C-alpha positions in Angstrom: 102.6 76.0 106.6 106.0 74.8 108.1 107.1 71.0 107.4 108.6 69.0 110.7 112.5 70.2 109.8 111.2 73.8 110.0 109.0 73.2 113.5 111.8 73.6 116.1 113.8 76.9 114.1 110.2 78.5 115.3 108.8 81.4 113.4 109.9 84.8 112.6 107.0 87.2 113.0 107.4 90.2 114.8 109.0 93.7 114.8 112.3 94.0 117.1 110.9 94.0 120.8 113.7 95.5 122.9 111.7 98.1 123.7 108.9 95.9 125.2 111.2 94.4 127.1 112.6 97.3 128.6 109.1 98.0 129.8 107.7 100.1 127.3 103.6 100.8 127.4 101.4 99.0 125.1 100.9 101.8 123.2 104.7 102.7 123.2 105.3 98.9 121.8 103.0 99.1 119.5 104.9 102.0 117.9 107.8 100.0 118.0 106.7 96.7 116.9 104.0 97.2 114.4 103.3 100.7 113.2 99.4 101.2 112.8 98.3 98.9 115.5 97.2 99.6 119.0 95.7 97.8 121.4 92.2 97.2 121.1 89.9 97.3 124.3 86.6 94.8 124.1 83.5 94.5 126.4 82.1 91.5 127.5 79.8 89.6 125.0 80.9 91.3 122.1 80.6 90.0 118.4 84.3 89.0 117.1 85.3 87.4 114.1 87.9 85.3 112.8 89.2 86.3 109.6 90.8 83.6 107.0 93.6 84.2 105.0 96.0 81.9 102.3 96.7 78.4 103.1 99.8 77.9 102.4 103.0 75.7 102.2 106.4 75.7 102.0 107.0 72.9 99.3 104.9 74.2 96.7 104.8 77.9 97.0 101.8 77.7 95.6 98.7 79.3 98.1 94.8 78.8 97.5 92.3 80.8 99.1 90.3 79.7 102.0 87.1 78.8 100.5 88.8 77.3 97.4 88.9 74.2 99.7 85.8 72.0 100.5 85.2 73.4 103.7 82.1 75.4 105.4 81.7 78.5 104.0 81.6 82.4 105.8 78.3 83.0 107.8 79.2 86.6 108.4 79.3 89.9 106.3 82.0 91.3 107.8 84.6 92.8 105.8 88.3 93.0 106.3 90.1 96.0 104.3 92.3 95.0 101.8 92.2 95.4 97.8 95.4 97.1 97.4 97.6 96.5 94.7 100.4 94.7 96.9 97.7 92.4 98.1 96.1 91.2 94.8 99.9 90.6 93.4 100.5 88.5 96.5 96.7 86.5 96.6 96.2 88.0 99.7 92.5 87.2 100.4 91.6 88.2 103.7 88.0 87.1 104.5 85.3 86.7 107.8 86.2 83.2 108.1 82.7 80.5 109.2 83.5 80.7 113.0 81.1 82.6 115.2 82.1 83.5 118.9 81.4 86.2 121.4 84.0 87.8 124.1 84.5 85.2 127.0 81.9 83.3 126.3 82.9 80.0 125.9 81.6 77.1 123.5 82.0 73.7 122.8 81.9 71.0 119.5 79.8 73.6 118.3 78.9 72.7 114.3 79.8 74.5 111.2 78.3 72.7 108.4 78.0 69.2 106.4 80.0 69.0 103.5 79.7 65.9 101.2 82.5 65.3 99.5 82.9 64.0 95.7 86.1 62.0 94.7 87.5 65.0 93.3 87.4 67.2 96.6 89.4 63.7 98.4 91.8 63.8 96.3 92.7 67.9 96.2 92.6 67.6 100.4 95.0 64.3 100.4 97.5 66.6 97.8 97.1 69.1 100.4 98.1 67.5 103.0 100.9 65.5 101.5 102.4 69.1 100.5 102.0 70.1 104.6 99.8 73.2 103.3 99.1 75.3 106.4 95.1 77.1 107.4 96.1 80.8 108.4 93.9 82.6 110.9 93.9 86.5 112.3 92.0 87.6 115.8 92.7 91.2 116.9 96.0 91.2 114.4 97.3 88.1 115.8 97.8 84.6 113.5 96.9 82.0 115.3 99.6 79.5 116.3 100.0 75.8 117.4 102.2 76.5 120.8 104.3 73.8 122.2 104.6 73.9 126.3 107.3 71.1 126.4 109.5 73.0 124.2 108.5 76.6 124.2 107.9 77.4 120.7 105.0 78.4 118.5 103.9 77.7 114.7 101.8 80.0 112.3 98.7 78.1 111.1 97.5 74.7 111.8 97.9 71.7 109.0 95.2 70.6 106.8 95.6 66.8 108.0 98.2 64.4 108.7 99.6 61.0 106.9 99.8 58.3 109.0 102.1 55.5 108.1 100.8 52.1 108.2 102.4 50.4 111.4 100.5 53.5 112.8 96.9 52.7 111.5 97.1 49.0 111.2 97.3 49.0 107.2 98.9 48.0 104.4 99.7 51.7 103.6 100.0 55.1 104.7 96.6 56.8 104.8 95.4 60.3 104.9 93.3 62.1 108.1 91.9 65.4 107.8 91.4 67.9 111.0 87.7 68.3 111.2 87.4 70.2 114.1 89.8 72.6 116.0 90.0 74.2 120.0 90.6 78.0 119.5 91.7 78.7 122.2 92.0 82.8 123.2 93.8 84.4 126.1 93.1 87.7 127.5 94.0 90.1 130.2 91.2 92.5 131.9 92.2 96.2 132.3 91.7 98.9 134.5 88.4 99.9 133.1 86.7 96.2 132.9 87.2 95.8 129.2 89.9 93.1 128.0 92.8 92.7 125.8 93.3 89.8 123.6 96.7 88.5 124.3 97.0 85.4 122.5 95.5 83.3 119.8 96.1 79.5 120.2 95.1 76.3 118.0 94.6 73.1 118.7 93.5 70.4 115.8 91.8 67.3 116.0 90.6 64.7 113.6 87.3 63.3 114.8 84.8 60.9 112.8 82.0 62.7 114.0 78.3 60.6 114.7 75.4 62.5 114.1 72.6 61.9 116.8 70.3 61.3 113.9 70.1 62.1 109.9 71.7 65.7 109.0 68.9 67.6 107.7 70.1 70.3 105.1 67.0 72.8 106.0 67.9 73.0 109.8 70.6 75.7 111.0 73.9 73.5 111.8 73.7 73.8 115.4 70.1 71.9 115.9 71.8 68.8 115.2 73.5 66.8 117.7 76.7 64.9 118.0 77.4 61.8 120.5 81.3 62.1 120.0 81.7 65.3 121.4 79.9 67.6 123.7 80.3 69.7 126.6 80.9 66.8 129.0 82.9 64.9 126.2 86.0 67.4 124.5 87.0 66.3 121.4 90.4 64.3 121.5 92.5 62.9 119.1 92.4 59.5 119.3 93.3 56.8 116.4 90.3 54.6 117.0 88.0 57.9 115.9 90.5 59.8 113.5 88.5 60.8 110.7 90.5 59.2 107.6 90.3 60.3 103.7 88.7 57.1 101.9 91.6 56.6 99.2 89.4 54.8 96.7 86.2 57.0 95.3 82.8 56.0 97.4 80.0 56.0 94.8 77.2 54.3 97.2 78.3 56.6 100.3 79.6 59.6 99.6 82.7 61.2 102.4 80.8 63.4 105.0 82.6 65.5 106.8 81.2 67.5 109.4 83.1 71.0 110.4 83.1 71.5 114.1 84.9 73.6 116.7 85.0 74.8 120.2 86.0 78.2 121.6 87.7 78.6 125.2 88.7 81.6 126.6 91.0 81.9 129.3 92.5 84.6 131.6 96.4 85.1 130.9 99.3 87.2 133.0 101.1 88.3 129.3 100.5 92.2 128.4 99.2 93.0 125.5 103.2 94.4 124.9 104.5 91.1 125.1 101.7 89.0 123.1 104.3 88.6 120.3 107.5 87.4 122.4 105.6 83.3 121.9 106.7 84.1 118.4 110.1 85.4 118.3 111.3 82.1 120.6 114.2 80.3 119.2 114.4 83.0 116.5 118.0 84.9 115.4 118.9 87.3 118.0 120.6 90.3 117.3 124.0 89.5 117.7 123.7 87.2 114.1 123.0 90.5 112.4 125.5 92.1 114.5 127.7 89.5 112.9 126.6 90.2 109.4 127.3 93.8 109.8 130.7 93.2 111.4 131.5 91.1 107.9 130.1 93.4 105.8 132.7 95.9 107.6 135.7 93.9 107.6 135.5 93.9 103.8 134.5 97.1 103.5 138.0 98.4 105.4 140.0 95.8 103.5 139.2 97.6 100.3 139.1 100.9 102.2 143.0 100.0 102.4 143.0 98.6 99.8 142.2 102.2 97.6 143.9 104.4 100.5 147.5 102.6 100.5 147.8 101.0 97.1 145.9 102.7 94.9 145.6 106.9 96.4 149.1 106.8 97.7 150.1 105.5 94.0 148.6 107.7 92.2 150.0 110.9 94.0 153.3 109.3 93.3 152.8 109.1 89.8 150.8 112.1 89.1 153.9 114.3 90.9 156.6 112.4 88.7 154.0 112.8 85.3 153.3 117.0 86.5 157.3 117.1 86.9 158.2 115.5 83.8 156.2 117.8 81.9 157.8 121.0 83.6 161.1 119.5 82.0 162.1 120.8 78.5 162.9 117.0 76.8 160.1 114.9 76.7 159.6 111.6 79.1 157.9 108.4 78.1 154.9 107.9 79.6 153.2 104.7 80.9 150.6 103.4 82.6 147.6 104.6 83.1 148.8 108.1 81.9 149.7 106.7 78.7 145.7 106.3 77.6 144.6 110.1 78.8 143.7 110.5 75.1 141.5 107.0 75.1 140.3 107.1 78.5 136.8 109.3 77.5 136.4 107.8 74.4 132.6 106.1 74.4 132.1 102.5 74.2 132.0 101.6 70.6 129.4 98.9 70.9 126.0 99.0 72.8 126.4 102.2 73.8 122.5 103.1 74.3 122.4 99.2 76.5 124.8 100.9 78.7 122.9 103.8 79.2 119.6 102.2 79.7 120.8 99.6 82.4 123.1 102.3 83.9 119.8 104.6 84.6 117.7 101.5 85.4 119.6 100.8 88.2 120.3 104.1 89.2 116.1 104.0 89.7 116.8 100.5 91.5 118.6 102.1 94.0 117.1 105.1 94.9 113.8 102.8 95.2 115.9 101.1 97.9 117.1 103.3 99.9 113.5 105.1 99.7 111.7 102.3 101.0 114.4 101.6 104.0 114.5 105.3 104.9 110.4 104.3 105.3 111.3 101.0 107.2 113.7 102.4 109.5 111.4 105.4 110.5 108.3 102.9 111.1 106.1 104.3 108.6 106.1 101.0 106.8 104.4 97.9 108.6 106.1 94.9 107.8 103.0 92.9 108.8 101.1 94.6 106.6 102.5 92.8 103.5 100.3 93.6 100.4 100.9 97.6 101.5 104.5 97.4 102.0 104.4 95.9 98.6 102.6 99.0 97.0 104.4 101.0 98.8 107.6 99.4 97.3 105.9 99.6 93.4 104.9 103.0 94.6 108.4 104.1 94.7 109.7 102.5 92.1 107.6 103.9 89.7 107.6 107.6 91.0 111.7 107.2 90.8 111.5 107.0 87.1 112.5 110.1 86.6 115.7 109.5 88.1 116.1 106.7 85.3 115.4 108.7 82.7 118.0 111.5 83.5 120.5 109.3 84.3 120.5 107.8 80.7 119.9 110.7 79.1 122.6 112.0 80.6 125.1 109.0 79.6 123.7 108.8 75.7 124.1 112.7 75.7 128.0 112.1 77.0 128.3 108.9 74.0 127.3 111.4 71.6 124.2 109.9 71.2 121.7 111.1 68.5 117.9 109.7 69.3 117.3 110.6 72.6 113.7 109.6 72.1 114.5 106.0 71.5 116.5 105.9 74.3 114.1 107.2 76.8 112.4 104.2 75.3 114.2 101.8 75.8 114.8 103.5 79.7 110.9 103.1 80.2 110.2 99.8 78.5 113.4 97.4 79.0 113.2 96.4 82.4 109.5 96.4 83.5 108.9 95.2 80.2 110.9 91.9 81.0 109.8 91.6 84.2 106.0 92.0 83.2 106.6 88.9 80.7 108.2 86.7 83.3 105.3 87.1 85.5 102.1 86.9 82.8 104.3 84.1 81.8 104.2 82.4 85.6 100.7 84.1 85.7 99.3 81.7 83.2 100.6 78.5 85.4 99.4 79.9 88.4 96.1 80.3 87.0 95.6 77.0 85.5 96.3 75.4 89.0 94.1 77.6 90.4 96.5 79.4 92.6 95.2 82.0 94.6 98.5 84.4 93.5 97.1 84.4 90.0 96.0 87.9 89.6 93.0 88.6 87.6 92.7 90.7 84.3 91.8 93.8 85.6 95.1 93.9 88.0 97.0 92.8 85.4 95.6 96.3 83.5 96.2 98.5 86.7 99.9 97.3 86.6 100.0 98.7 82.7 98.2 101.7 83.6 100.6 102.2 86.5 103.4 101.8 83.8 101.9 103.4 81.0 100.4 106.9 82.7 102.7 107.2 85.3 106.2 105.8 85.1 106.8 106.4 81.5 105.9 109.7 81.5 108.2 110.5 84.2 111.0 108.6 82.4 110.4 111.1 79.7 110.3 113.9 82.2 113.8 113.2 83.6 115.3 112.0 80.4 113.6 115.8 79.1 115.8 117.8 81.7 119.1 115.4 81.3 119.0 115.9 77.5 119.0 119.4 77.7 121.7 119.8 80.4 125.3 120.4 79.2 127.2 117.5 78.4 129.4 115.6 80.8 132.5 117.7 80.8 136.0 115.4 80.9 139.2 116.9 81.9 141.2 115.7 79.2 140.7 115.3 75.2 139.7 112.5 73.3 142.4 111.8 70.5 140.5 111.3 67.0 142.0 107.9 66.7 141.9 105.3 69.1 144.9 103.8 70.6 146.1 100.2 70.2 145.1 98.2 73.4 148.4 96.0 74.2 147.6 92.3 75.5 146.7 92.6 79.1 148.2 90.2 81.9 146.0 87.6 83.1 144.6 89.0 86.2 143.4 92.2 84.6 141.3 90.4 81.6 137.4 90.1 81.8 137.0 86.8 82.5 139.3 87.0 86.1 138.4 90.7 86.8 134.3 90.3 86.3 133.8 87.1 88.8 136.4 88.8 91.3 134.7 92.2 91.1 131.3 90.6 92.0 132.3 88.2 94.7 133.1 91.0 97.4 129.9 92.8 97.0 127.9 89.4 97.7 129.9 88.7 100.7 129.2 91.6 102.4 125.7 91.1 102.5 125.2 87.3 102.1 124.5 86.9 105.6 121.3 89.1 105.8 120.5 87.9 102.4 119.6 84.7 104.3 117.4 85.6 106.1 115.5 88.2 103.5 115.0 84.6 101.5 113.4 83.4 104.8 111.2 85.8 104.7 110.6 85.3 101.1 110.2 81.6 100.9 109.8 79.8 104.1 107.2 82.2 105.1 108.3 84.5 107.5 108.6 88.2 108.0 111.9 89.9 107.7 111.1 93.7 110.4 115.0 94.0 110.8 115.3 97.0 108.0 117.7 99.3 110.8 120.5 96.3 110.1 119.2 95.9 107.0 119.7 99.5 105.6 123.3 99.6 107.5 124.1 96.6 104.8 122.9 98.1 102.0 125.2 101.5 102.4 128.0 99.0 103.0 127.1 97.7 99.9 127.2 100.5 98.0 130.6 101.5 99.5 131.6 98.2 98.6 130.9 98.0 94.9 132.2 102.0 94.7 135.6 100.4 96.0 136.2 97.2 94.6 135.2 99.1 91.1 137.9 101.9 91.3 140.5 99.3 92.3 139.5 97.0 89.4 138.9 100.1 87.1 142.3 101.4 88.4 144.6 98.3 87.8 143.0 98.2 84.4 144.0 101.5 83.2 147.4 100.3 84.5 147.3 97.8 81.9 146.7 100.4 78.8 143.6 99.2 78.5 140.8 102.4 78.4 137.9 100.2 77.3 136.9 100.5 81.3 133.0 101.3 80.2 131.3 97.7 80.2 133.6 96.1 82.5 133.1 99.1 85.4 129.3 97.6 84.9 130.3 94.1 85.1 132.9 94.1 87.6 129.6 94.9 90.0 126.7 93.5 88.2 128.2 89.9 88.7 127.3 90.0 92.2 123.7 89.4 91.3 125.3 85.6 89.5 126.3 85.3 92.8 122.8 86.2 94.1 121.6 83.7 91.4 123.8 81.1 92.2 123.1 81.1 96.4 119.4 80.6 95.2 120.4 77.0 94.2 122.1 76.2 97.6 119.2 77.6 99.5 116.9 75.3 97.6 118.8 73.0 98.1 119.4 73.0 101.6 117.0 74.8 103.1 113.5 74.3 100.9 111.9 71.2 99.8 110.1 72.0 97.0 108.2 69.2 94.9 107.1 69.7 91.1 107.9 71.4 88.0 105.4 75.2 89.1 106.9 75.2 92.9 110.3 75.2 91.0 109.3 77.7 88.2 107.9 80.1 90.6 110.9 80.0 92.9 113.9 80.8 90.2 111.4 82.8 88.2 111.7 85.3 90.9 114.8 84.6 92.2 115.8 85.6 88.4 114.4 88.9 89.0 115.7 89.8 92.5 118.9 88.8 90.7 119.1 91.2 87.9 117.8 93.3 89.8 120.4 92.8 92.0 123.1 93.7 89.2 121.8 96.5 87.8 122.0 98.6 91.4 125.2 97.1 92.0 126.3 97.6 88.5 125.2 101.1 88.4 127.3 102.4 91.6 130.4 100.4 90.2 130.2 102.4 86.8 129.4 106.0 88.3 132.4 105.4 90.6 134.4 104.6 88.0 133.4 107.8 85.8 133.9 109.9 89.0 137.4 108.1 89.6 139.0 108.4 86.6 137.5 112.6 86.2 139.7 113.1 89.3 142.6 111.0 88.5 142.8 112.3 85.1 141.8 116.2 85.9 145.0 116.2 88.2 147.6 116.2 85.8 148.8 118.5 83.2 148.6 117.6 79.7 149.4 119.8 76.4 
């Protein structure tokens, strides 16, 4: 799964293990590390199943199911609990693998099956090896890993094969070799009651051109055959002379025969169950980096707070006092600045008022889902390792937050003097989800053509549609109904019948300058943490520091509110009262920076190959950037609305 340039960085997989390092018990550590996980006691001789998951690569982002490979079929009937909506959307295909093992019983060179691979299968394997696909297995909740004793790091999964250069093979071209034998090394420790805990699940892949003692009989059991290439006395080793090379040209006379085998090795370990995830953490970013991200965000917030407190509030207090004193005088005084537009500042936008109401309402729904998810994650209700359940929870929270978008959208639409509230509600319910569904189905078509595991079935699409139509849309209408029944949002000043002329604006108050500037600081407050999130999304790592993320989200909200207020104040000082859309875009532009950041991440951290992987990457990043824009834009809009009501409510107007 990880290319060589990423191997040295280790693999971020576990949750915070601070409690474990301070001597927490196994049960306590299970709650801290992975909610819902607890140690399992195994008796000697008990049969175990190794579960297989996706075969993935960071170079393509197009995973395949394990049994889509020309490999052995499963021999057991054990089932892994799955089937959630999130699992199906992610293409999760955890099933019992073709491995037989019992607790504390070693086996050597056990034959799983013999496969005659057609030229099509050979090309498929060569493609997977070239793109550095890795196989993922699970045992007792642990992902299989390749462990380096010399460098003290672990990489999840094992490669399907490797490419040898000409100087290694002595041939004219580079050749592809298949790992058809794996040595599974399971570490355990014995507990007081005589049972055992599994504390490590390692793999050592071997490429070995097996030689059968006799001919293969299809009607016989696999283990009834004898191999003269490895046995209990002669273990399988990686030897260039015995590597299994995948033919580069079709062999019609002689099919490419592959014998798949495996070893099972049990070894006692001093590692306790509570520390079994530590090896995955070696080489990962320390908490200090996340603290640095928070400090960076706090510095931005403090800067903006100083701007709001020392510039805006101090100036406003002086302006309001002077203005009220002038109103008390008998002779009228000339007004100026933001006070001059009090009769137009609450004039509804002339264009696209429905779209603005829908966008702000949708952003409020996304924000509600964001913070609700963070609350569940920080309270250890959600387990980052259970990706399917995690995604399902996010989807359900977003759907159940539909009433928030309906309520906010209808309140704004009524304030904008809109008359057709049903149409506004329908747009709120369908616009953003409909756009995401169209993008998803477009991408799903290409994934289906190549047979990717992330291609969702028609039944899953129908389930999404029913969830949208039967749950989300009714909730949006309910929220819209109650929002539209509320009294119209009151404003502290009346709006003039004739709109005031907006004078020529200074360059620093124009949209072309304020919008890019407004989104720069909100994105800057989260860019460091965004690196870890994108690494989890695209480098097949798992993000787990939700406490840090919750703090960063709060800082992001404060940053958006303060930058929006500052930009709105300067705009009103220029006697430009058209702040509605500007307040939204000033912060929503941070989503544009996020999308641009995805280009840098692709160039510097990823090695995508082909059109489809790039399409997958940018499709999902555009979805994320759009959601981020709506969320930050809604914060900016509501902050400006509150700010304008406060400052104009403090002045005396005849």
